[in-house]
Structures are given as structure tokens and as C-alpha cells.
All heavy atoms as a GROMACS GRO file, in nm:
protein
  428
    1MET      N    1   0.084  -0.120   0.000
    1MET     CA    2   0.000   0.001   0.000
    1MET      C    3   0.088   0.123   0.001
    1MET      O    4   0.054   0.222  -0.064
    1MET     CB    5  -0.092  -0.004   0.122
    1MET     CG    6  -0.192   0.108   0.124
    1MET     SD    7  -0.307   0.082  -0.008
    1MET     CE    8  -0.418   0.214   0.020
    2GLY      N    9   0.197   0.123   0.071
    2GLY     CA   10   0.286   0.239   0.077
    2GLY      C   11   0.347   0.270  -0.057
    2GLY      O   12   0.364   0.386  -0.094
    3ILE      N   13   0.382   0.167  -0.131
    3ILE     CA   14   0.442   0.186  -0.265
    3ILE      C   15   0.337   0.248  -0.360
    3ILE      O   16   0.367   0.335  -0.439
    3ILE     CB   17   0.494   0.053  -0.321
    3ILE    CG1   18   0.614   0.010  -0.239
    3ILE    CG2   19   0.532   0.066  -0.467
    3ILE    CD1   20   0.665  -0.128  -0.274
    4LEU      N   21   0.210   0.205  -0.348
    4LEU     CA   22   0.107   0.260  -0.433
    4LEU      C   23   0.083   0.407  -0.398
    4LEU      O   24   0.063   0.490  -0.488
    4LEU     CB   25  -0.024   0.182  -0.415
    4LEU     CG   26  -0.024   0.041  -0.474
    4LEU    CD1   27  -0.154  -0.028  -0.439
    4LEU    CD2   28  -0.004   0.045  -0.622
    5ALA      N   29   0.084   0.440  -0.269
    5ALA     CA   30   0.067   0.579  -0.229
    5ALA      C   31   0.180   0.664  -0.276
    5ALA      O   32   0.162   0.778  -0.323
    5ALA     CB   33   0.053   0.589  -0.080
    6ALA      N   34   0.306   0.612  -0.269
    6ALA     CA   35   0.419   0.689  -0.317
    6ALA      C   36   0.413   0.708  -0.468
    6ALA      O   37   0.452   0.815  -0.520
    6ALA     CB   38   0.548   0.617  -0.279
    7ALA      N   39   0.368   0.608  -0.540
    7ALA     CA   40   0.359   0.619  -0.687
    7ALA      C   41   0.253   0.721  -0.726
    7ALA      O   42   0.265   0.788  -0.828
    7ALA     CB   43   0.326   0.483  -0.747
    8LEU      N   44   0.148   0.733  -0.649
    8LEU     CA   45   0.045   0.834  -0.678
    8LEU      C   46   0.092   0.971  -0.639
    8LEU      O   47   0.069   1.066  -0.712
    8LEU     CB   48  -0.084   0.799  -0.601
    8LEU     CG   49  -0.197   0.901  -0.613
    8LEU    CD1   50  -0.249   0.904  -0.757
    8LEU    CD2   51  -0.309   0.872  -0.517
    9HIS      N   52   0.159   0.982  -0.526
    9HIS     CA   53   0.200   1.113  -0.474
    9HIS      C   54   0.303   1.182  -0.560
    9HIS      O   55   0.288   1.296  -0.597
    9HIS     CB   56   0.253   1.101  -0.331
    9HIS     CG   57   0.300   1.230  -0.276
    9HIS    ND1   58   0.430   1.272  -0.287
    9HIS    CD2   59   0.233   1.329  -0.215
    9HIS    CE1   60   0.443   1.393  -0.234
    9HIS    NE2   61   0.326   1.429  -0.186
   10ASP      N   62   0.408   1.111  -0.597
   10ASP     CA   63   0.522   1.179  -0.664
   10ASP      C   64   0.486   1.230  -0.803
   10ASP      O   65   0.491   1.352  -0.824
   10ASP     CB   66   0.642   1.085  -0.667
   10ASP     CG   67   0.766   1.157  -0.723
   10ASP    OD1   68   0.778   1.279  -0.696
   10ASP    OD2   69   0.844   1.093  -0.791
   11PRO      N   70   0.445   1.152  -0.900
   11PRO     CA   71   0.424   1.213  -1.031
   11PRO      C   72   0.286   1.281  -1.042
   11PRO      O   73   0.275   1.380  -1.112
   11PRO     CB   74   0.435   1.096  -1.127
   11PRO     CG   75   0.394   0.978  -1.049
   11PRO     CD   76   0.439   1.007  -0.907
   12VAL      N   77   0.185   1.230  -0.977
   12VAL     CA   78   0.051   1.281  -0.997
   12VAL      C   79   0.023   1.400  -0.908
   12VAL      O   80  -0.011   1.508  -0.956
   12VAL     CB   81  -0.052   1.168  -0.977
   12VAL    CG1   82  -0.194   1.224  -0.990
   12VAL    CG2   83  -0.031   1.056  -1.073
   13PHE      N   84   0.030   1.380  -0.779
   13PHE     CA   85  -0.010   1.483  -0.682
   13PHE      C   86   0.078   1.607  -0.693
   13PHE      O   87   0.029   1.719  -0.696
   13PHE     CB   88  -0.003   1.425  -0.540
   13PHE     CG   89  -0.068   1.515  -0.440
   13PHE    CD1   90  -0.204   1.510  -0.417
   13PHE    CD2   91   0.009   1.600  -0.363
   13PHE    CE1   92  -0.263   1.590  -0.322
   13PHE    CE2   93  -0.050   1.684  -0.269
   13PHE     CZ   94  -0.186   1.674  -0.247
   14THR      N   95   0.210   1.588  -0.702
   14THR     CA   96   0.300   1.701  -0.705
   14THR      C   97   0.292   1.784  -0.834
   14THR      O   98   0.325   1.901  -0.832
   14THR     CB   99   0.445   1.658  -0.680
   14THR    OG1  100   0.482   1.564  -0.778
   14THR    CG2  101   0.462   1.599  -0.542
   15SER      N  102   0.248   1.722  -0.942
   15SER     CA  103   0.236   1.800  -1.068
   15SER      C  104   0.099   1.855  -1.090
   15SER      O  105   0.083   1.943  -1.174
   15SER     CB  106   0.279   1.709  -1.185
   15SER     OG  107   0.186   1.604  -1.202
   16ALA      N  108  -0.002   1.805  -1.021
   16ALA     CA  109  -0.139   1.851  -1.044
   16ALA      C  110  -0.194   1.942  -0.938
   16ALA      O  111  -0.275   2.031  -0.966
   16ALA     CB  112  -0.234   1.730  -1.059
   17ILE      N  113  -0.150   1.928  -0.816
   17ILE     CA  114  -0.202   2.007  -0.705
   17ILE      C  115  -0.101   2.119  -0.671
   17ILE      O  116   0.008   2.092  -0.622
   17ILE     CB  117  -0.228   1.920  -0.579
   17ILE    CG1  118  -0.315   1.799  -0.613
   17ILE    CG2  119  -0.287   2.003  -0.467
   17ILE    CD1  120  -0.456   1.833  -0.658
   18HIS      N  121  -0.142   2.243  -0.698
   18HIS     CA  122  -0.051   2.356  -0.676
   18HIS      C  123  -0.100   2.450  -0.566
   18HIS      O  124  -0.026   2.536  -0.526
   18HIS     CB  125  -0.033   2.437  -0.804
   18HIS     CG  126   0.028   2.356  -0.914
   18HIS    ND1  127   0.162   2.318  -0.913
   18HIS    CD2  128  -0.020   2.307  -1.026
   18HIS    CE1  129   0.188   2.250  -1.021
   18HIS    NE2  130   0.079   2.242  -1.095
   19GLY      N  131  -0.224   2.431  -0.521
   19GLY     CA  132  -0.276   2.521  -0.420
   19GLY      C  133  -0.398   2.463  -0.356
   19GLY      O  134  -0.440   2.350  -0.384
   20ARG      N  135  -0.460   2.544  -0.271
   20ARG     CA  136  -0.580   2.500  -0.199
   20ARG      C  137  -0.696   2.476  -0.292
   20ARG      O  138  -0.773   2.381  -0.272
   20ARG     CB  139  -0.618   2.602  -0.095
   20ARG     CG  140  -0.524   2.611   0.020
   20ARG     CD  141  -0.566   2.712   0.121
   20ARG     NE  142  -0.468   2.720   0.227
   20ARG     CZ  143  -0.475   2.810   0.326
   20ARG    NH1  144  -0.571   2.897   0.325
   20ARG    NH2  145  -0.382   2.809   0.418
   21ALA      N  146  -0.712   2.558  -0.392
   21ALA     CA  147  -0.823   2.541  -0.486
   21ALA      C  148  -0.812   2.412  -0.563
   21ALA      O  149  -0.911   2.340  -0.583
   21ALA     CB  150  -0.831   2.661  -0.582
   22ASP      N  151  -0.693   2.379  -0.606
   22ASP     CA  152  -0.670   2.249  -0.677
   22ASP      C  153  -0.701   2.132  -0.585
   22ASP      O  154  -0.764   2.035  -0.629
   22ASP     CB  155  -0.524   2.241  -0.726
   22ASP     CG  156  -0.491   2.342  -0.833
   22ASP    OD1  157  -0.582   2.385  -0.903
   22ASP    OD2  158  -0.372   2.377  -0.844
   23PHE      N  159  -0.656   2.140  -0.459
   23PHE     CA  160  -0.680   2.034  -0.366
   23PHE      C  161  -0.830   2.017  -0.339
   23PHE      O  162  -0.883   1.907  -0.330
   23PHE     CB  163  -0.603   2.057  -0.236
   23PHE     CG  164  -0.619   1.944  -0.138
   23PHE    CD1  165  -0.546   1.827  -0.153
   23PHE    CD2  166  -0.707   1.951  -0.035
   23PHE    CE1  167  -0.558   1.720  -0.066
   23PHE    CE2  168  -0.722   1.849   0.054
   23PHE     CZ  169  -0.645   1.733   0.041
   24ALA      N  170  -0.900   2.130  -0.322
   24ALA     CA  171  -1.042   2.126  -0.295
   24ALA      C  172  -1.117   2.065  -0.413
   24ALA      O  173  -1.207   1.982  -0.391
   24ALA     CB  174  -1.095   2.266  -0.267
   25LEU      N  175  -1.080   2.100  -0.532
   25LEU     CA  176  -1.146   2.040  -0.650
   25LEU      C  177  -1.120   1.892  -0.657
   25LEU      O  178  -1.214   1.813  -0.679
   25LEU     CB  179  -1.096   2.108  -0.780
   25LEU     CG  180  -1.148   2.049  -0.910
   25LEU    CD1  181  -1.302   2.061  -0.917
   25LEU    CD2  182  -1.082   2.117  -1.029
   26ALA      N  183  -0.999   1.850  -0.635
   26ALA     CA  184  -0.967   1.708  -0.638
   26ALA      C  185  -1.041   1.631  -0.528
   26ALA      O  186  -1.091   1.520  -0.551
   26ALA     CB  187  -0.816   1.687  -0.623
   27ALA      N  188  -1.055   1.692  -0.412
   27ALA     CA  189  -1.125   1.628  -0.300
   27ALA      C  190  -1.274   1.612  -0.330
   27ALA      O  191  -1.331   1.506  -0.307
   27ALA     CB  192  -1.106   1.706  -0.171
   28VAL      N  193  -1.335   1.716  -0.383
   28VAL     CA  194  -1.477   1.709  -0.418
   28VAL      C  195  -1.501   1.606  -0.525
   28VAL      O  196  -1.597   1.528  -0.519
   28VAL     CB  197  -1.528   1.850  -0.461
   28VAL    CG1  198  -1.666   1.839  -0.527
   28VAL    CG2  199  -1.530   1.943  -0.343
   29LEU      N  200  -1.417   1.604  -0.628
   29LEU     CA  201  -1.431   1.506  -0.735
   29LEU      C  202  -1.412   1.364  -0.684
   29LEU      O  203  -1.483   1.271  -0.727
   29LEU     CB  204  -1.338   1.538  -0.850
   29LEU     CG  205  -1.371   1.664  -0.927
   29LEU    CD1  206  -1.266   1.690  -1.033
   29LEU    CD2  207  -1.509   1.662  -0.985
   30PHE      N  208  -1.316   1.343  -0.592
   30PHE     CA  209  -1.295   1.213  -0.532
   30PHE      C  210  -1.417   1.167  -0.454
   30PHE      O  211  -1.461   1.052  -0.465
   30PHE     CB  212  -1.171   1.210  -0.446
   30PHE     CG  213  -1.148   1.079  -0.376
   30PHE    CD1  214  -1.099   0.972  -0.449
   30PHE    CD2  215  -1.182   1.061  -0.245
   30PHE    CE1  216  -1.082   0.847  -0.387
   30PHE    CE2  217  -1.164   0.940  -0.181
   30PHE     CZ  218  -1.116   0.831  -0.256
   31VAL      N  219  -1.472   1.258  -0.374
   31VAL     CA  220  -1.590   1.223  -0.295
   31VAL      C  221  -1.709   1.192  -0.387
   31VAL      O  222  -1.782   1.097  -0.364
   31VAL     CB  223  -1.628   1.337  -0.197
   31VAL    CG1  224  -1.764   1.316  -0.135
   31VAL    CG2  225  -1.519   1.344  -0.088
   32ALA      N  226  -1.723   1.268  -0.492
   32ALA     CA  227  -1.832   1.242  -0.590
   32ALA      C  228  -1.816   1.104  -0.653
   32ALA      O  229  -1.914   1.034  -0.675
   32ALA     CB  230  -1.835   1.350  -0.694
   33LEU      N  231  -1.691   1.066  -0.680
   33LEU     CA  232  -1.668   0.935  -0.742
   33LEU      C  233  -1.679   0.822  -0.642
   33LEU      O  234  -1.746   0.722  -0.672
   33LEU     CB  235  -1.527   0.937  -0.804
   33LEU     CG  236  -1.485   0.815  -0.885
   33LEU    CD1  237  -1.573   0.800  -1.006
   33LEU    CD2  238  -1.340   0.829  -0.928
   34ALA      N  239  -1.620   0.834  -0.527
   34ALA     CA  240  -1.614   0.724  -0.433
   34ALA      C  241  -1.736   0.711  -0.344
   34ALA      O  242  -1.783   0.601  -0.318
   34ALA     CB  243  -1.489   0.739  -0.345
   35VAL      N  244  -1.788   0.820  -0.294
   35VAL     CA  245  -1.898   0.815  -0.199
   35VAL      C  246  -2.034   0.827  -0.269
   35VAL      O  247  -2.122   0.748  -0.243
   35VAL     CB  248  -1.881   0.928  -0.092
   35VAL    CG1  249  -1.999   0.927   0.005
   35VAL    CG2  250  -1.752   0.910  -0.017
   36TRP      N  251  -2.045   0.926  -0.356
   36TRP     CA  252  -2.174   0.947  -0.420
   36TRP      C  253  -2.196   0.858  -0.542
   36TRP      O  254  -2.302   0.858  -0.602
   36TRP     CB  255  -2.191   1.095  -0.460
   36TRP     CG  256  -2.183   1.187  -0.345
   36TRP    CD1  257  -2.221   1.164  -0.217
   36TRP    CD2  258  -2.138   1.322  -0.348
   36TRP    NE1  259  -2.200   1.273  -0.137
   36TRP    CE2  260  -2.151   1.374  -0.216
   36TRP    CE3  261  -2.090   1.405  -0.448
   36TRP    CZ2  262  -2.116   1.503  -0.183
   36TRP    CZ3  263  -2.055   1.535  -0.415
   36TRP    CH2  264  -2.066   1.582  -0.285
   37ARG      N  265  -2.090   0.785  -0.581
   37ARG     CA  266  -2.096   0.691  -0.692
   37ARG      C  267  -2.139   0.755  -0.825
   37ARG      O  268  -2.218   0.697  -0.901
   37ARG     CB  269  -2.187   0.573  -0.660
   37ARG     CG  270  -2.155   0.503  -0.531
   37ARG     CD  271  -2.101   0.368  -0.560
   37ARG     NE  272  -2.086   0.292  -0.437
   37ARG     CZ  273  -1.978   0.225  -0.409
   37ARG    NH1  274  -1.880   0.224  -0.493
   37ARG    NH2  275  -1.969   0.162  -0.297
   38ALA      N  276  -2.085   0.875  -0.852
   38ALA     CA  277  -2.113   0.939  -0.977
   38ALA      C  278  -2.037   0.867  -1.088
   38ALA      O  279  -1.930   0.811  -1.067
   38ALA     CB  280  -2.064   1.085  -0.971
   39PRO      N  281  -2.093   0.863  -1.208
   39PRO     CA  282  -2.026   0.798  -1.321
   39PRO      C  283  -1.894   0.865  -1.351
   39PRO      O  284  -1.883   0.991  -1.346
   39PRO     CB  285  -2.124   0.814  -1.438
   39PRO     CG  286  -2.258   0.843  -1.374
   39PRO     CD  287  -2.226   0.913  -1.245
   40PRO      N  288  -1.791   0.787  -1.384
   40PRO     CA  289  -1.658   0.845  -1.408
   40PRO      C  290  -1.657   0.949  -1.520
   40PRO      O  291  -1.583   1.047  -1.513
   40PRO     CB  292  -1.574   0.724  -1.445
   40PRO     CG  293  -1.643   0.609  -1.383
   40PRO     CD  294  -1.788   0.640  -1.382
   41TRP      N  295  -1.737   0.930  -1.623
   41TRP     CA  296  -1.738   1.028  -1.733
   41TRP      C  297  -1.788   1.166  -1.687
   41TRP      O  298  -1.744   1.269  -1.736
   41TRP     CB  299  -1.817   0.976  -1.855
   41TRP     CG  300  -1.961   0.955  -1.834
   41TRP    CD1  301  -2.024   0.845  -1.786
   41TRP    CD2  302  -2.065   1.054  -1.855
   41TRP    NE1  303  -2.160   0.866  -1.777
   41TRP    CE2  304  -2.188   0.994  -1.821
   41TRP    CE3  305  -2.063   1.184  -1.903
   41TRP    CZ2  306  -2.310   1.063  -1.833
   41TRP    CZ3  307  -2.187   1.252  -1.916
   41TRP    CH2  308  -2.305   1.189  -1.880
   42ILE      N  309  -1.876   1.167  -1.592
   42ILE     CA  310  -1.926   1.293  -1.537
   42ILE      C  311  -1.816   1.360  -1.454
   42ILE      O  312  -1.794   1.480  -1.464
   42ILE     CB  313  -2.053   1.275  -1.453
   42ILE    CG1  314  -2.169   1.236  -1.544
   42ILE    CG2  315  -2.085   1.399  -1.372
   42ILE    CD1  316  -2.298   1.208  -1.472
   43ILE      N  317  -1.740   1.281  -1.380
   43ILE     CA  318  -1.630   1.334  -1.303
   43ILE      C  319  -1.523   1.395  -1.393
   43ILE      O  320  -1.470   1.501  -1.364
   43ILE     CB  321  -1.568   1.222  -1.214
   43ILE    CG1  322  -1.671   1.163  -1.118
   43ILE    CG2  323  -1.447   1.273  -1.137
   43ILE    CD1  324  -1.730   1.262  -1.024
   44VAL      N  325  -1.495   1.329  -1.504
   44VAL     CA  326  -1.396   1.379  -1.600
   44VAL      C  327  -1.446   1.512  -1.659
   44VAL      O  328  -1.369   1.610  -1.666
   44VAL     CB  329  -1.368   1.275  -1.710
   44VAL    CG1  330  -1.286   1.336  -1.822
   44VAL    CG2  331  -1.299   1.154  -1.654
   45LEU      N  332  -1.572   1.517  -1.699
   45LEU     CA  333  -1.626   1.640  -1.757
   45LEU      C  334  -1.626   1.755  -1.652
   45LEU      O  335  -1.585   1.868  -1.687
   45LEU     CB  336  -1.766   1.617  -1.811
   45LEU     CG  337  -1.775   1.538  -1.939
   45LEU    CD1  338  -1.922   1.515  -1.977
   45LEU    CD2  339  -1.702   1.607  -2.051
   46LEU      N  340  -1.670   1.725  -1.531
   46LEU     CA  341  -1.672   1.828  -1.429
   46LEU      C  342  -1.532   1.877  -1.395
   46LEU      O  343  -1.509   1.995  -1.376
   46LEU     CB  344  -1.738   1.773  -1.300
   46LEU     CG  345  -1.891   1.758  -1.306
   46LEU    CD1  346  -1.937   1.691  -1.174
   46LEU    CD2  347  -1.956   1.891  -1.323
   47GLY      N  348  -1.438   1.784  -1.390
   47GLY     CA  349  -1.299   1.823  -1.363
   47GLY      C  350  -1.241   1.909  -1.475
   47GLY      O  351  -1.169   2.007  -1.445
   48ALA      N  352  -1.270   1.875  -1.597
   48ALA     CA  353  -1.220   1.957  -1.710
   48ALA      C  354  -1.278   2.095  -1.710
   48ALA      O  355  -1.206   2.195  -1.728
   48ALA     CB  356  -1.247   1.883  -1.840
   49VAL      N  357  -1.411   2.103  -1.687
   49VAL     CA  358  -1.475   2.234  -1.687
   49VAL      C  359  -1.430   2.318  -1.568
   49VAL      O  360  -1.395   2.436  -1.584
   49VAL     CB  361  -1.629   2.218  -1.686
   49VAL    CG1  362  -1.699   2.349  -1.657
   49VAL    CG2  363  -1.677   2.158  -1.819
   50ALA      N  364  -1.426   2.257  -1.450
   50ALA     CA  365  -1.384   2.331  -1.331
   50ALA      C  366  -1.237   2.374  -1.339
   50ALA      O  367  -1.202   2.485  -1.303
   50ALA     CB  368  -1.406   2.247  -1.204
   51GLY      N  369  -1.153   2.287  -1.393
   51GLY     CA  370  -1.012   2.324  -1.410
   51GLY      C  371  -0.993   2.435  -1.509
   51GLY      O  372  -0.911   2.525  -1.488
   52SER      N  373  -1.072   2.436  -1.615
   52SER     CA  374  -1.064   2.545  -1.716
   52SER      C  375  -1.112   2.677  -1.654
   52SER      O  376  -1.049   2.781  -1.676
   52SER     CB  377  -1.150   2.509  -1.836
   52SER     OG  378  -1.100   2.397  -1.900
   53VAL      N  379  -1.220   2.668  -1.580
   53VAL     CA  380  -1.273   2.791  -1.514
   53VAL      C  381  -1.168   2.846  -1.414
   53VAL      O  382  -1.143   2.967  -1.407
   53VAL     CB  383  -1.407   2.764  -1.448
   53VAL    CG1  384  -1.449   2.878  -1.359
   53VAL    CG2  385  -1.513   2.738  -1.555
   54MET      N  386  -1.108   2.755  -1.337
   54MET     CA  387  -1.009   2.799  -1.240
   54MET      C  388  -0.886   2.859  -1.309
   54MET      O  389  -0.830   2.956  -1.262
   54MET     CB  390  -0.965   2.681  -1.152
   54MET     CG  391  -1.071   2.638  -1.055
   54MET     SD  392  -1.034   2.486  -0.965
   54MET     CE  393  -0.867   2.507  -0.910
   55ALA      N  394  -0.845   2.801  -1.422
   55ALA     CA  395  -0.730   2.856  -1.496
   55ALA      C  396  -0.761   2.992  -1.552
   55ALA      O  397  -0.677   3.084  -1.546
   55ALA     CB  398  -0.690   2.762  -1.604
   56LEU      N  399  -0.884   3.012  -1.604
   56LEU     CA  400  -0.922   3.141  -1.656
   56LEU      C  401  -0.935   3.248  -1.545
   56LEU      O  402  -0.907   3.364  -1.567
   56LEU     CB  403  -1.054   3.131  -1.732
   56LEU     CG  404  -1.045   3.056  -1.864
   56LEU    CD1  405  -1.184   3.038  -1.923
   56LEU    CD2  406  -0.954   3.130  -1.964
   57ALA      N  407  -0.975   3.203  -1.427
   57ALA     CA  408  -0.991   3.295  -1.315
   57ALA      C  409  -0.858   3.322  -1.245
   57ALA      O  410  -0.851   3.401  -1.154
   57ALA     CB  411  -1.095   3.240  -1.217
   58GLY      N  412  -0.755   3.247  -1.280
   58GLY     CA  413  -0.624   3.266  -1.219
   58GLY      C  414  -0.607   3.192  -1.090
   58GLY      O  415  -0.520   3.223  -1.009
   59GLN      N  416  -0.692   3.093  -1.061
   59GLN     CA  417  -0.690   3.020  -0.937
   59GLN      C  418  -0.601   2.900  -0.943
   59GLN      O  419  -0.561   2.846  -0.841
   59GLN     CB  420  -0.829   2.974  -0.894
   59GLN     CG  421  -0.922   3.087  -0.863
   59GLN     CD  422  -0.880   3.161  -0.735
   59GLN    OE1  423  -0.833   3.098  -0.641
   59GLN    NE2  424  -0.897   3.288  -0.734
   60GLY      N  425  -0.572   2.846  -1.060
   60GLY     CA  426  -0.501   2.720  -1.065
   60GLY      C  427  -0.374   2.720  -1.137
   60GLY      O  428  -0.308   2.790  -1.187
   0.00000   0.00000   0.00000
């Protein structure tokens, strides 16, 4: 389990999460996927739209 966590943290987390807004978006999308059982394609679309909006607003 530790190796899997390290593999996720180093290339993925450190290159995608740059601030609190990025972390909050990732946490909300994870909860929607894992707890609320939202379809993965909806999570991908929501993440793309939210990430684009955050980039245009200067948040991400």
C-alpha cells in the first residue's frame, strides 16, 4: 500500500495540485466518485470544466 501511495503522490499529486483550490477540486471530485458513486465520465467532464474555469480565473 505504501508503494502505491508513493507512486500516486510523486508524479501525480505534485504535478497537479498547486494550491488549496486545486486540492479542494480534487477532494470534491474524489468524494463524488467514491462516496456518491457518480459515473466516471461525469467526473472527468466536471474536472475539465472546473479546471478550465479555475485557470481562466487565475486560481489554478
